[in-house]
Structure formats: C-alpha cells, structure tokens
DRENPA-3360 file (N, C-alpha, C; in nm, 2 decimals, always signed):
BEGIN
1 = MVAIVGSI = +7.50/-4.08/-1.15/+7.35/-4.14/-1.22/+7.23/-4.14/-1.10 ~ +7.25/-4.26/-1.03/+7.20/-4.31/-0.90/+7.11/-4.15/-0.83 ~ +7.24/-4.12/-0.83/+7.16/-4.02/-0.77/+7.11/-3.90/-0.82 ~ +7.13/-3.87/-0.91/+7.03/-3.80/-1.00/+6.93/-3.84/-1.00 ~ +6.90/-4.02/-1.03/+6.76/-4.06/-1.06/+6.67/-4.07/-0.92 ~ +6.79/-4.04/-0.79/+6.74/-4.05/-0.65/+6.66/-3.90/-0.61 ~ +6.74/-3.82/-0.71/+6.72/-3.66/-0.69/+6.60/-3.62/-0.77 ~ +6.56/-3.65/-0.87/+6.45/-3.63/-0.96/+6.31/-3.73/-0.93;
9 = GGEIQEVD = +6.36/-3.88/-0.84/+6.24/-3.91/-0.78/+6.18/-3.83/-0.68 ~ +6.27/-3.79/-0.56/+6.24/-3.72/-0.45/+6.16/-3.59/-0.47 ~ +6.21/-3.53/-0.61/+6.14/-3.41/-0.66/+5.97/-3.43/-0.72 ~ +6.00/-3.56/-0.74/+5.89/-3.59/-0.82/+5.76/-3.61/-0.69 ~ +5.86/-3.65/-0.61/+5.75/-3.72/-0.47/+5.72/-3.61/-0.40 ~ +5.76/-3.49/-0.41/+5.77/-3.39/-0.35/+5.66/-3.27/-0.48 ~ +5.63/-3.29/-0.57/+5.58/-3.23/-0.63/+5.37/-3.32/-0.65 ~ +5.41/-3.46/-0.62/+5.29/-3.52/-0.62/+5.27/-3.52/-0.48;
17 = GVASAIAA = +5.31/-3.42/-0.38/+5.23/-3.44/-0.22/+5.18/-3.26/-0.26 ~ +5.25/-3.21/-0.34/+5.21/-3.04/-0.31/+5.07/-3.04/-0.42 ~ +5.12/-3.15/-0.53/+4.97/-3.21/-0.63/+4.86/-3.24/-0.54 ~ +4.85/-3.33/-0.45/+4.75/-3.38/-0.37/+4.73/-3.26/-0.29 ~ +4.81/-3.20/-0.22/+4.78/-3.05/-0.11/+4.67/-3.00/-0.20 ~ +4.71/-2.96/-0.34/+4.63/-2.83/-0.41/+4.49/-2.92/-0.45 ~ +4.51/-3.06/-0.51/+4.36/-3.12/-0.48/+4.31/-3.13/-0.38 ~ +4.33/-3.10/-0.26/+4.27/-3.10/-0.13/+4.17/-3.00/-0.13;
25 = AIEEQGAA = +4.29/-2.89/-0.13/+4.24/-2.74/-0.15/+4.12/-2.72/-0.23 ~ +4.14/-2.77/-0.33/+4.07/-2.76/-0.44/+3.98/-2.79/-0.43 ~ +3.92/-2.93/-0.31/+3.83/-3.01/-0.27/+3.73/-2.91/-0.19 ~ +3.83/-2.92/-0.08/+3.73/-2.81/+0.05/+3.72/-2.68/-0.04 ~ +3.77/-2.59/-0.07/+3.73/-2.49/-0.22/+3.55/-2.53/-0.25 ~ +3.58/-2.62/-0.35/+3.45/-2.70/-0.37/+3.32/-2.71/-0.25 ~ +3.35/-2.77/-0.18/+3.27/-2.79/-0.09/+3.18/-2.66/+0.00 ~ +3.30/-2.57/+0.00/+3.30/-2.42/+0.06/+3.19/-2.38/+0.02;
33 = TREIARSI = +3.22/-2.36/-0.17/+3.12/-2.29/-0.25/+2.99/-2.31/-0.29 ~ +2.95/-2.50/-0.24/+2.85/-2.56/-0.24/+2.75/-2.49/-0.10 ~ +2.84/-2.54/-0.04/+2.77/-2.42/+0.14/+2.72/-2.32/+0.11 ~ +2.80/-2.21/+0.05/+2.74/-2.09/+0.04/+2.67/-2.08/-0.04 ~ +2.66/-2.15/-0.19/+2.52/-2.19/-0.22/+2.42/-2.22/-0.25 ~ +2.45/-2.33/-0.10/+2.30/-2.44/-0.02/+2.24/-2.25/+0.08 ~ +2.35/-2.21/+0.11/+2.29/-2.08/+0.18/+2.20/-1.96/+0.14 ~ +2.28/-1.95/+0.06/+2.25/-1.83/-0.08/+2.11/-1.88/-0.09;
41 = ELSSQSSR = +2.07/-1.97/-0.15/+1.93/-2.06/-0.21/+1.82/-2.04/-0.09 ~ +1.89/-2.08/+0.03/+1.80/-2.07/+0.16/+1.73/-1.96/+0.19 ~ +1.82/-1.87/+0.19/+1.86/-1.73/+0.25/+1.73/-1.67/+0.13 ~ +1.75/-1.69/+0.01/+1.68/-1.64/-0.10/+1.53/-1.70/-0.10 ~ +1.49/-1.81/-0.07/+1.40/-1.91/-0.03/+1.32/-1.79/+0.08 ~ +1.39/-1.78/+0.21/+1.35/-1.72/+0.30/+1.25/-1.60/+0.27 ~ +1.29/-1.51/+0.18/+1.29/-1.40/+0.18/+1.19/-1.37/+0.07 ~ +1.13/-1.52/-0.02/+1.05/-1.53/-0.06/+0.96/-1.51/+0.01;
49 = EISTNIAH = +0.94/-1.60/+0.09/+0.86/-1.66/+0.18/+0.77/-1.50/+0.29 ~ +0.97/-1.46/+0.32/+0.84/-1.36/+0.37/+0.82/-1.22/+0.31 ~ +0.83/-1.24/+0.20/+0.74/-1.13/+0.07/+0.60/-1.16/+0.08 ~ +0.58/-1.32/+0.08/+0.48/-1.38/+0.05/+0.41/-1.33/+0.18 ~ +0.42/-1.35/+0.28/+0.41/-1.25/+0.44/+0.32/-1.12/+0.45 ~ +0.42/-1.12/+0.37/+0.40/-0.94/+0.44/+0.29/-0.87/+0.30 ~ +0.29/-0.96/+0.24/+0.18/-0.98/+0.14/+0.04/-0.96/+0.17 ~ +0.06/-1.07/+0.26/-0.08/-1.17/+0.32/-0.11/-1.05/+0.45;
57 = VSRDAEAV = -0.03/-1.02/+0.55/-0.05/-0.89/+0.61/-0.13/-0.78/+0.57 ~ -0.05/-0.73/+0.47/-0.11/-0.63/+0.42/-0.18/-0.63/+0.39 ~ -0.26/-0.71/+0.32/-0.43/-0.77/+0.25/-0.49/-0.76/+0.39 ~ -0.45/-0.82/+0.44/-0.53/-0.83/+0.59/-0.56/-0.71/+0.64 ~ -0.47/-0.66/+0.68/-0.50/-0.56/+0.70/-0.56/-0.43/+0.65 ~ -0.59/-0.41/+0.54/-0.65/-0.33/+0.47/-0.80/-0.40/+0.45 ~ -0.84/-0.56/+0.50/-0.97/-0.65/+0.51/-0.95/-0.49/+0.64 ~ -0.93/-0.54/+0.74/-0.91/-0.49/+0.93/-0.96/-0.35/+0.87;
65 = RARAAEVQ = -0.91/-0.27/+0.78/-0.96/-0.13/+0.79/-1.05/-0.12/+0.77 ~ -1.11/-0.17/+0.65/-1.26/-0.17/+0.56/-1.37/-0.22/+0.68 ~ -1.32/-0.29/+0.73/-1.42/-0.35/+0.79/-1.42/-0.25/+0.96 ~ -1.32/-0.22/+0.99/-1.34/-0.09/+1.07/-1.41/+0.04/+1.03 ~ -1.39/+0.06/+0.94/-1.49/+0.12/+0.89/-1.62/+0.16/+0.88 ~ -1.67/+0.01/+0.83/-1.79/-0.04/+0.85/-1.87/-0.04/+0.96 ~ -1.80/-0.10/+1.08/-1.81/-0.03/+1.24/-1.80/+0.08/+1.28 ~ -1.79/+0.18/+1.23/-1.77/+0.30/+1.20/-1.85/+0.31/+1.22;
73 = SAIAEATS = -1.94/+0.36/+1.06/-2.05/+0.33/+1.01/-2.15/+0.30/+1.09 ~ -2.20/+0.21/+1.13/-2.29/+0.14/+1.17/-2.28/+0.19/+1.34 ~ -2.19/+0.26/+1.37/-2.19/+0.33/+1.51/-2.27/+0.45/+1.50 ~ -2.24/+0.53/+1.41/-2.27/+0.68/+1.34/-2.39/+0.65/+1.33 ~ -2.47/+0.58/+1.25/-2.63/+0.52/+1.21/-2.68/+0.50/+1.37 ~ -2.63/+0.43/+1.46/-2.69/+0.36/+1.59/-2.66/+0.51/+1.68 ~ -2.60/+0.59/+1.64/-2.63/+0.71/+1.72/-2.71/+0.78/+1.72 ~ -2.72/+0.82/+1.58/-2.83/+0.85/+1.51/-2.97/+0.89/+1.52;
81 = TISALRSR = -3.03/+0.73/+1.53/-3.11/+0.64/+1.57/-3.13/+0.66/+1.71 ~ -3.05/+0.66/+1.76/-3.07/+0.68/+1.93/-3.09/+0.79/+1.93 ~ -3.00/+0.93/+1.93/-3.05/+1.02/+1.94/-3.22/+1.03/+1.87 ~ -3.23/+1.02/+1.78/-3.39/+1.04/+1.70/-3.48/+0.96/+1.80 ~ -3.46/+0.81/+1.88/-3.56/+0.74/+1.96/-3.55/+0.84/+2.04 ~ -3.48/+0.89/+2.17/-3.46/+0.98/+2.30/-3.55/+1.10/+2.25 ~ -3.51/+1.14/+2.15/-3.63/+1.27/+2.09/-3.77/+1.26/+2.11 ~ -3.78/+1.16/+2.03/-3.97/+1.09/+2.02/-4.00/+1.08/+2.12;
89 = LVQVVRTS = -3.92/+1.02/+2.24/-3.98/+0.96/+2.42/-3.97/+1.07/+2.43 ~ -3.91/+1.18/+2.45/-3.94/+1.28/+2.53/-4.07/+1.39/+2.51 ~ -4.05/+1.35/+2.34/-4.21/+1.38/+2.29/-4.31/+1.38/+2.31 ~ -4.33/+1.20/+2.35/-4.42/+1.11/+2.38/-4.44/+1.14/+2.55 ~ -4.34/+1.15/+2.64/-4.34/+1.18/+2.78/-4.44/+1.30/+2.80 ~ -4.39/+1.44/+2.74/-4.43/+1.52/+2.77/-4.60/+1.57/+2.73 ~ -4.60/+1.53/+2.62/-4.76/+1.47/+2.58/-4.84/+1.42/+2.69 ~ -4.79/+1.28/+2.69/-4.86/+1.22/+2.79/-4.88/+1.27/+2.93;
97 = TEDTNAAS = -4.77/+1.38/+2.99/-4.74/+1.42/+3.09/-4.91/+1.53/+3.07 ~ -4.84/+1.61/+3.01/-4.99/+1.67/+2.98/-5.07/+1.66/+2.90 ~ -5.08/+1.54/+2.87/-5.25/+1.47/+2.88/-5.25/+1.45/+3.05 ~ -5.20/+1.34/+3.10/-5.26/+1.31/+3.19/-5.28/+1.46/+3.34 ~ -5.20/+1.51/+3.26/-5.22/+1.70/+3.38/-5.36/+1.70/+3.38 ~ -5.38/+1.72/+3.19/-5.50/+1.76/+3.19/-5.67/+1.69/+3.23 ~ -5.61/+1.58/+3.22/-5.73/+1.51/+3.25/-5.73/+1.50/+3.41 ~ -5.63/+1.50/+3.47/-5.65/+1.54/+3.63/-5.71/+1.65/+3.66;
105 = FRASMSVP = -5.69/+1.76/+3.60/-5.76/+1.88/+3.63/-5.89/+1.88/+3.53 ~ -5.96/+1.81/+3.49/-6.10/+1.82/+3.43/-6.14/+1.70/+3.50 ~ -6.12/+1.56/+3.57/-6.13/+1.51/+3.63/-6.18/+1.60/+3.80 ~ -6.04/+1.67/+3.81/-6.11/+1.75/+3.97/-6.18/+1.85/+3.95 ~ -6.19/+1.91/+3.88/-6.30/+2.02/+3.80/-6.46/+1.98/+3.85 ~ -6.47/+1.88/+3.75/-6.59/+1.78/+3.78/-6.66/+1.73/+3.90 ~ -6.56/+1.70/+3.98/-6.60/+1.64/+4.06/-6.62/+1.68/+4.18 ~ -6.70/+1.71/+4.27/-6.76/+1.88/+4.34/-6.72/+1.77/+4.48;
113 = R = -6.64/+1.87/+4.56/-6.56/+1.80/+4.68/-6.67/+1.86/+4.81;
% end
C-alpha cells in the first residue's frame, strides 16, 4: 500500500509539473498575444498617420498646381503686354524718325549754303 501511495504521489508530482509547464506556456502565449496586439495597434496608428500625411500632401499639391496656373496666366498676360509695348515703341520710334528726318529735310531746304 505504501508503494501504491508513493506511486500516486509520484504521478501527482508529474501532473503538477506538466500543469506548471502548461501554465508557463499559457503565460508566454498571453505575453506573445499582447505583444502582437500592441504591434497591430502601432501599425494601425502609423497607417492612420500616413493616410493623414498623404491627404496633406495631396492638398498641398493641389494648392501648388493652382498657384502654378496663376503664375502661368500672369506670364501670358505679361507677354501680351510686352508685345503691345514693343509694337507701340516701334511705332513711336518710326514716327519720331520720320518727324526728325522731315524736320532735317525742311531745315536743310530753308538754309542756303
């Protein structure tokens, strides 16, 4: 009977060891699960931040596009104004040259040599 009780005691110790190993494995699994959940939360947060940043970049790119269109329009307007001024300047120079030539001609005709 003592041998049977000793054998049962040994079996109980063995079951206790297995139960402790299972409890340790469960604790390790819980820690791993918590770490995975934390990593998923960080990834999710990073994804939200990236999405927000992409939205900001997209908004800023649209603003730059609009400003570029304004600059392009201003350049076209300036080019047109410069062209009109050039035409007017050519006209003034030609008129002045003709007037000067005519005055020189009249002066040379009225002064005897």
